[in-house]
C-alpha positions, 0 to 999 in steps of 0.5 A: 760158420753159419750158412746165414752169414751177415755181410760184415762176417762174410767180408771178414771171412773172405779177407782171411782166406789166404791165411786160412787156406792151408789149415782149412785144407788139412782140417777138411782132409781129416774131416773127409776121413770121418765121412765114411757114411756119406756118398761123395759126388763130384761134378765137373764140366765147362758148362752147367756144373752149377746147375747140375749141382743145384738140381742134384742137391734138390733131388737128394735133399728130398730123400736124405740130409744133403750138403752141396757147394753153394754160390758157385764156389767150386775152388778149394775154398768152396770144397773145404767149406762144403766138407766142413758143413757135412756131419759124419753122423747124419749127412747122407749125400755131399755134392761138390762142384769142382772147377778148373782154375789152373793145371792140376787143380781138378786133380788136387780137389778131387783127391780131397773129395775122393768121390764115390760118383764122378760126373763129367758134363762137357768140355769147352775152351773156356780157360784160355789163359791156362788151357790152350786147347780143347784136348788139354781141357779134356785131360784136366777134366778127366783127372776127376775120374782118377780119384774115383774110389774103388767100386765107384761110378763114372757118369759120362755125357756121351753127347760130348765127344771129348767126354765120351772119349775119357778113360775110366779107371779099372774097377769102376762102373760107368753110366752113360747118358745122352740122346743116343739109343745106346745110352743107359739113360736116354733123353728125347722129345726136347721142347724149349722155345719161349713161351715153353720152358724146357721139358724133355722125356727120359728113357731108363730102366724100361720107363719113360717120364716127362721132365718139366723144368723152370729153365729155358734152353735146350743146352741145360738138358745135359746137366739135368740128365746127369742128375737123373742118371746119378739119382737113378743109380742111387735108387731114387724112383724116376717119378720122385726125380721128376717132381723134385726137378720141377720145383727147383728155380733157375740159378739167378742170372743163368737163363733165369726167366723173369716177368717185368712189371711192364709185362715184358719177359726178361731172360737173365744170363749175366754170369758167364760170357764164353762163346758157347754160352753166348751162342746158346743164349742167342739161340733162345732169343732167336726162337722165342715167340715175341712181339719184339726182341731186345738184347742188352749186352755187356762183353765177351769173356775168355777171348783173345779178340780185341774189344773192337773186333769181338763187340763188332761181331756181336753187333752184327749178330744183334742186327740180324736177330733183334729189334733193339740192341743196347750195349753197356760198358766201356767198349759199348760203342764197338758193339753199336758200330757193328750193328749200324754197319750191319744195317740196324737203324740208329734209333734201334741200337744204343751204347751206354757207359752207365747202367742208369742210362741203359735202364732209362732208355729201356723203361718206356720201350718195354711192354707185353709181348717183348722178350729181352735178353741180358747177356754178359760175363760177370758184368756188374752193370747188366744186373743193375740194368735189370734190377733198375727196371723193377726197383731201386739199386742201392749198390754203388761199388764200381768195378766189382770183382766178386765172383757171384751174381748180385742176388747173392751179394751182401753188398747189393743193399736191397734184399727185398728186391732180390726176394721179389724177383726170386719169389714173385717174378721168376716164371714157373713151369709153363 
């Protein structure tokens, strides 16, 4: 199957997945046994694993042929697909993003990958429907370490106490990274407040090196430090690691910084809506140097709170940190009411059920010096608001359930607009 699938082929492929999964699994199992020359690297964590996978793949691809999990497909379909793209005679590295879908899923996927290097990034309570506590989530994440091959290496984020407490099987090495002086790979001198994109200094093996990125937000440091730790372990010089990281664009819809035609700066974070990602994104908006701050909000994911309560809470937060707040979706009125009750003026907070209405409200308001955050959990309305501020949105699918950003979706219908955002408007290192 080609990496450049057309929309029709992709839809047919997706439809066949339930029937193909069992044979695909056993084909991948057999193929994995042939990849004895390939270093297998598995990454898990509640946050940042897609970014870590993307950046580590970029670093390794500059050194040797590398395959990696694309499009956030961190389930069995994505893992088997990544193995299928590996070539026993040429693929030097394979980087797998391993997600937690249900109890036992990480153990199953890790048993197929059988990694030489296992990376643990973080533990947050995201999977509330299946994982009831942080401790239960940590136990599931730690299953990745049990599948490490003899002589393999665990790479642990020591700034996360639940990761720091994970047990590494005997006969496996450990690389510890984080902000503390006791770590094998240490970070410091972190800067990230718009208009400054994220940069930090790495201390390792008696060296120090500034890492400059195209990301925004200090919460990405853990993902990038994991990449640095793995690459150093694979004997890639720190200078080449830093150069590769600087060239990688952000993943679409994950704290992606875009300059709009109006001159305003948009921060796209529309893919995940868990509370810790909301807190991180709001902190970025709070600390941004801006003439005015705007928030466009969809909804919260993975919560037991009722819509009235959760969006009212966001509305109160918006009233304290923004000049304008726009809530989009069927429960948008709850957000607006919360902001109004917190003292926000009626002309500064709006609620819309349709994305066109939100875009029409924002378009004449935005100008140079404004910063606008788009935040939601896989809300197909917010990306359409964003793209409508730049060009034409042609997709008309309602209630889209595709597990990908609009930028990667074959149904979006305007690839020229996506390419313009990616190649021309996404902000580079500042």
